[in-house]
N, C-alpha and C positions, 0 to 999 in steps of 0.2 A: 503493500499500499504505499502510495506517494502523496504528499499533502501539498496543496498550494494555498499558502496563506498570504493575506493582504487586507489592507482597510477596503471599506466599501468604495466603489468606484475606482479600484486599482486597475481593473481589466481582467479580473479573474473570470467572469462568465463570458466576455467576449473570446478568451483563449478557449474555453471549454467548448463553445459553439464551433470554433475552427477546428478543434480536434475531433469533434463529432461529425464533421463534414456539413454543418448546417450554415457555415459563413465562410466565404472565400477572402483570405488574406490578401492583403495589397503587396506583400512581399514575404520571402522566407518559405521554409518546407516543413512538411510534418510527414513522417514515415511510421509505418506499424508493419513489423516483420518485414521490412524491406520494400514495402508498398508505399509508393506516393499517394497518399490520400487527399492532397490538395489537388492534384489534376484528375485523380479517379476516387472520389468520395464514396462511390458505391463499394470501394475496396474494404472499408471499415464498417459499413452499414450492417452488413450480415454478421459481423463479430462484435457489434457494440451493444451494450446496454447502457441507457441514458437516463438519468434522473435529474431533470432540470431543477432550476430554483423555484420556478412556479409551474405546478402540474396540474392541468385542468382536469376534473372529473364531472360526470353527469350525477347530480346529487339525489335524483330520483331513483337511479339504479342500485341494486344490491352490491356489495363488494365484490361476489363472485361474477355477477353479470358484467360489471364494469371491467374485470379482467379479462373476461371472456371476448368482449368487444376489442380491447387492447391486443390481446394475443392475436387475434384475426387481422387487425390493422397491421400488425407487425410480421404477420406471415409465418407465424410459429405453427408448425405441424407435427403432430405426434400420434403414433398408431393407435393409442387408446383414446383419443379424443381430447378436444381443446377444453372441454369443461372438467375432465378428471384431472388435465395437467393444471387447470386454474385452482382447483382444490388442494393439490400437492404444494403449489406455489405459496398459497395462503397459510398453509401450515408451516411451512419454512419460515415465513415471516411472522408467525405468531398471530395470525387472524383467523385460523380456521373457525373458531368459535363465533366470529363475526361474520362470516361469509354471508349469510342471508340478512343481514341488516343494511338498511339503505346507507349509502355513503354520506348523505347529509347529517347522519348521526354520528359519524366518526370523528374523533378527536384530531388534532394537529398531527399527533404521532401516529396515529393509525393511518392517516392519509398518506404520510410519508412511508410507512411500511407498505401500503398498497402501491405506491409509485415505484418502491424498490422491488416489489414482486414482478412487475412487468419488465423491469429493468434487467432481472438475472434470468428471464424467460430466453429459452434457445441456447443456453450454456454459452454466452459470450466470452470472448477472449480478454475484452476490455471492457470495465464498468466505470463510468464518469457519474460522480455524484456531486452536485452544486449546491451549496450551502444546506446540507441535509438536517442538520440540527437546529438550525435558527428558529426560535419560537417554541423549542420543546421543553416540557418541564424535566427536572433532572432525572425522574424515573424513566421517562420516554428516552431520555438521551442516553441513558445507560444501555437500554434495550437495544438502541439503535447501533451503539459501538459495539455490541457483541454480535450483532447480525452482519456490519461491516468487517469486522475481523474474521469472522467465518468465511466470509465471500474471499476475501484476499488470499486465503490458503491456495487457492486452485487457479486464481487468474489475476490480472493486473486490476488494480482499483485506484482510481484517481480522485482524491478527495479535495474540492475546493472549499474554502471556509474562511471566515475572518475571526472565528472563534479559537483562541489560541489552544484552549483546552482539547478541544478534538484532534490536533496535530499531536499534542503532548502524550495523549492516551493511545493513538491509533499508528501513528506514522514513524517509520525507522528512518525515512529521509523526508525532506520537503524543501521546496522553493519558496522564497518571499518575493512577492512583487509590489510595486508601487508605482503609480502613475504609468502603467504599462511598460515598466522597466524591471529587469531582474536585478534584485539586490544581492541574493545569496543563494547557493545551493548546499545545505547543510543537513546534520542531524541534531536531534533534540539535545542529545549528551554534548556533542561538540559546541553548539551554539550556547550553552550554558557554561560549558568550560571556558569559553573565549572571554568571558567576563567575570571569571571567578575572582573574589578579592575586591572588586569594584562595587557592589551593591551594598548598600548601608540603609539601615532602617531605624526610625525613631518616632517618637510622639510629639506632636506641636498643637498649639492652640490653633482652632480654626481662622482666627484672625491673621495668623502669620504664614498662611499657605502662599499667599501672592509674593509676599517678601521672599519666601525662600525659592519660589520658582524663578526669581530674577537671578539667583546667583547658582542653582544647581539644577540639573536635568532630572525631573521626578519621573519614576517609572510606573508608579502606581500609589494612590491615595485609597485608603480604607477607613471608613468610620467604625470605631469600636467603642460601644458605650458611651457614645457622645463625643469621643476625643479622635483625633485623626492619626492615624498610624501611615507614615509616609515612608517610600522607598526611593532612594536616589542613586543614580548612576554616577560614580565619582573614580574616573581612572586614575587620576592623581591629584594631590592637595589634601587639605584638612576637612574632614566631615564637620557639620555642625555639632554642637555640643550635645551630649546625650544620644547620639546615633552609633549604631554597633555595626560592625560587618555580618551579613547574613548570606546564606546560600542563594545564588541566582535562580530565578524560575524561568521558564521558557517564555513567560510573558515579560519579563526584564529584558531577555535576549532580543525579543521581537522589537521592543521599543528601541532599544540600542540600534539595531539594525535599520528600521525605518528612519529614526531621527538622523543617522549617518548620512543615509541616502539623500534626505531631503536637504541637509547642509550642504552637501556637495553641490546638488542641483541649484541651490540658491546662489552658491559663490560662483558657480560656472555663468549663471544668468547675470 
């Protein structure tokens, strides 16, 4: 599983649509198993499972009927029949018990799992999931993590997200993009190790937050029992009074990578 991490508007969805053969790039190449899928997007379609950021369903259909419809549109055929396949897929994403419920009664997480069921139909070589956990509650997000990790054992899964936790939990390697530019390709462990000893944490009054931000790079602010716990990135120099060194998180590393890229872009401009 490979992660693509970046802020909203960074270009993640545009890249996903190019990789899925839905959008033609102005330049560059994309290959899958040696096939040029920019010139021949049909080469990827037969081997692709795609869960876009916004997936539309017919609310009046049951989950099973909706999936059967999607499988027919996708051209998936199996000897034992499309309806039996739909049932099997719903079981795989833990929706078997809700197969006869109308989609309009599904929660956000259930709809995402229904979208994943159509994405894995036909045993695709590549699965692209775009912002799959956005808006999910913690329980649904954890369930989705397990589903995606299971899919990645047998195929390529490309996960696009702006949620750092998604990458920290699921991906052994990831890329960071911002404003359509590649910032880094690394691993969660390497990204954290690169800033080891450079993250400090302390408690400050809320009124001092603005002043602190003028002199230090703040990676995260957490409100704890009415006081602010602040983490700062300090590659050199003296930390504020009361701040202690802490182990960096992937969120700290992500902030540092994005901030560095934006500073270089502003300097060049």
